[in-house]
C-alpha positions in Angstrom: 0.0 0.0 0.0 1.5 3.4 -1.0 1.2 6.6 1.0 -1.6 8.0 -1.0 -3.8 4.9 -0.6 -2.9 4.8 3.1 -4.1 8.4 3.6 -7.4 8.1 1.8 -8.3 4.8 3.4 -7.9 6.5 6.8 -10.0 9.5 5.6 -12.8 7.3 4.5 -13.2 6.2 8.1 -14.3 9.7 9.0 -17.5 9.6 7.0 -20.8 8.8 8.8 -24.2 7.6 7.5 -26.1 10.5 6.0 -23.1 12.9 5.5 -23.0 15.2 2.6 -19.3 15.2 1.6 -17.2 17.2 -0.9 -13.9 15.7 -2.1 -11.3 18.2 -3.4 -9.4 17.6 -6.7 -6.5 15.2 -6.6 -5.8 13.0 -3.6 -9.1 13.5 -1.8 -11.1 12.1 -4.7 -9.5 8.7 -4.1 -11.4 8.3 -0.8 -14.6 7.4 -2.6 -13.1 4.0 -3.5 -12.6 3.1 0.2 -15.9 4.1 1.9 -17.1 1.2 4.1 -20.0 -0.8 2.6 -22.1 0.0 5.7 -21.7 3.8 5.4 -24.0 5.6 3.0 -23.1 9.2 2.2 -23.9 11.7 -0.6 -20.9 13.0 -2.5 -21.3 16.6 -3.8 -19.2 18.0 -6.7 -19.2 21.8 -6.9 -19.7 21.8 -10.6 -23.3 20.6 -9.9 -23.8 17.0 -8.8 -25.2 15.5 -5.6 -24.8 11.8 -5.5 -21.4 11.2 -7.1 -20.3 7.6 -7.3 -16.9 5.9 -7.9 -14.7 7.0 -10.8 -16.0 5.7 -14.1 -14.3 2.8 -15.9 -13.4 3.4 -19.6 -16.7 1.7 -20.6 -18.7 4.0 -18.3 -17.2 7.3 -19.4 -19.8 9.9 -20.2 -18.9 13.5 -21.3 -21.9 14.8 -19.4 -20.9 13.2 -16.1 -17.7 14.6 -14.8 -16.6 16.0 -11.4 -15.1 19.4 -10.7 -11.7 18.2 -11.7 -12.8 17.1 -15.1 -12.6 13.3 -14.2 -15.3 10.9 -15.5 -17.5 9.7 -12.6 -20.5 7.5 -12.0 -23.6 8.5 -10.1 -25.5 6.8 -7.3 -29.2 6.1 -7.4 -31.1 9.3 -6.7 -28.3 11.6 -7.9 -29.3 15.0 -9.1 -27.7 17.6 -11.3 -27.9 21.4 -11.1 -26.0 24.6 -12.1 -23.0 26.0 -10.3 -25.1 28.8 -8.7 -27.2 26.2 -6.8 -24.2 24.1 -6.1 -22.5 27.0 -4.3 -25.7 27.9 -2.5 -25.5 24.4 -1.0 -21.9 24.9 0.0 -22.3 28.5 1.3 -25.6 27.6 3.1 -23.8 25.1 5.4 -25.3 22.0 3.9 -22.0 20.2 3.3 -21.0 18.2 6.4 -17.4 17.4 5.4 -15.0 18.7 2.8 -11.7 17.0 2.2 -9.0 19.1 0.6 -5.3 18.9 -0.2 -3.0 21.6 1.1 0.4 23.2 0.7 0.6 24.2 4.4 -1.5 24.0 7.5 -0.7 25.6 10.8 -1.5 25.1 14.5 -4.3 27.6 14.3 -6.1 25.7 11.6 -5.1 28.2 8.9 -4.9 26.7 5.4 -2.7 27.6 2.5 -3.7 25.5 -0.5 -3.7 27.5 -3.7 -0.6 29.6 -4.4 3.2 29.5 -4.3 4.5 33.1 -5.1 6.3 33.2 -8.4 4.7 30.1 -9.8 1.8 30.0 -12.2 -1.3 28.5 -10.6 -4.9 27.9 -11.8 -6.5 29.9 -8.9 -8.3 29.2 -5.7 -11.4 27.6 -7.3 -14.2 26.6 -4.9 -11.8 25.9 -2.0 -12.5 29.4 -0.4 -16.2 28.6 -0.3 -15.8 25.0 0.8 -13.6 25.7 3.8 -15.9 28.4 5.3 -19.2 26.7 4.3 -18.6 23.1 5.2 -19.2 22.0 8.8 -15.9 20.2 9.0 -12.7 20.6 7.0 -10.3 17.6 6.7 -6.9 18.1 5.0 -5.3 15.2 3.1 -1.6 15.7 2.3 1.9 14.4 2.6 3.5 15.2 5.9 6.5 17.0 4.3 7.1 18.6 0.9 9.3 17.4 -1.9 12.3 19.0 -0.2 11.6 17.2 3.1 10.4 20.3 4.8 7.4 20.2 7.2 4.0 21.2 5.7 2.5 21.4 9.2 3.8 24.6 10.8 3.3 27.1 13.7 2.3 29.7 11.1 1.7 29.2 7.4 4.3 31.0 5.2 2.3 30.9 1.9 -0.8 33.0 1.0 -3.8 31.7 2.9 -7.0 30.2 1.6 -8.8 30.8 4.9 -8.1 31.2 8.6 -9.1 28.9 11.5 -10.9 26.4 9.3 -9.0 23.1 9.4 -10.3 20.6 12.0 -8.3 17.4 11.1 -5.1 16.7 9.2 -4.4 13.2 7.8 -1.0 12.3 6.4 1.0 9.2 5.8 2.5 9.6 9.3 -0.4 10.7 11.5 -3.9 11.9 12.2 -3.8 15.3 13.9 -6.7 17.3 15.3 -6.6 21.1 15.5 -7.8 22.2 18.9 -8.9 25.9 18.8 -6.9 28.0 21.2 -4.7 25.0 22.2 -2.8 23.6 19.2 -2.2 20.4 17.4 -3.3 17.1 19.1 -1.6 14.0 17.8 -4.5 11.6 17.6 -3.1 8.6 15.8 0.3 7.5 14.5 1.3 5.3 11.6 2.5 1.8 12.5 6.2 1.6 12.9 6.7 5.3 13.7 7.5 6.9 17.0 6.2 10.1 18.4 9.7 11.5 17.9 9.5 10.6 14.2 6.3 12.5 13.7 7.4 15.5 15.8 10.7 15.8 13.9 8.7 16.0 10.6 6.4 18.6 12.0 7.1 22.3 12.2 4.9 22.9 15.3 4.7 21.5 18.7 2.4 18.4 19.0 0.3 17.7 22.0 0.5 14.0 22.9 -2.6 12.4 24.5 -2.5 9.5 27.0 -4.6 7.4 24.6 -2.5 7.8 21.4 -3.6 5.1 18.9 -2.0 3.5 15.8 -3.7 4.2 12.5 -5.6 1.2 11.3 -6.7 1.0 7.7 
């Protein structure tokens, strides 16, 4: 199992029956393939679908059925389609229970930087700015460190922010971390084979260690 699969398998465990969930472009979309059989959620795509199913196979591809990232998807029984205006009314109205997004940086205050590296060409913020303030819970799915081996979880984000004080949970290949408002980052679960010291060394902010720290099980 590679790191990406490990992360999304753990994230899929966060979904509960009846949740309306939005999965961001890239890594988060993989979580749909690992939702437990006994958990029934409604996946929302901000381009205008409620009831997104697993990614389409080559035989299932339909140009009229794509997600917000342009990938072919299937739909669940009862799915509905609508325009972007209604889709963002759902998001801004607080009707999305969980959004899962990638990130460039997250800090101990729950601030999120997910859209821009100064000096580099980027596609823009997209719907992230609406999702992180409209969803009831924001989960970040990302590698623990960047390509240079530098921490992506910091005391304070260095890159331009998407939003402030929004992230509730961070899931990486090393750990599951909860953001506790006014307190800091709580190390909730740790990947098998790693020590607390391993995770802390890879993190640019002080981690709070609970007495009931668990191993990640996927």
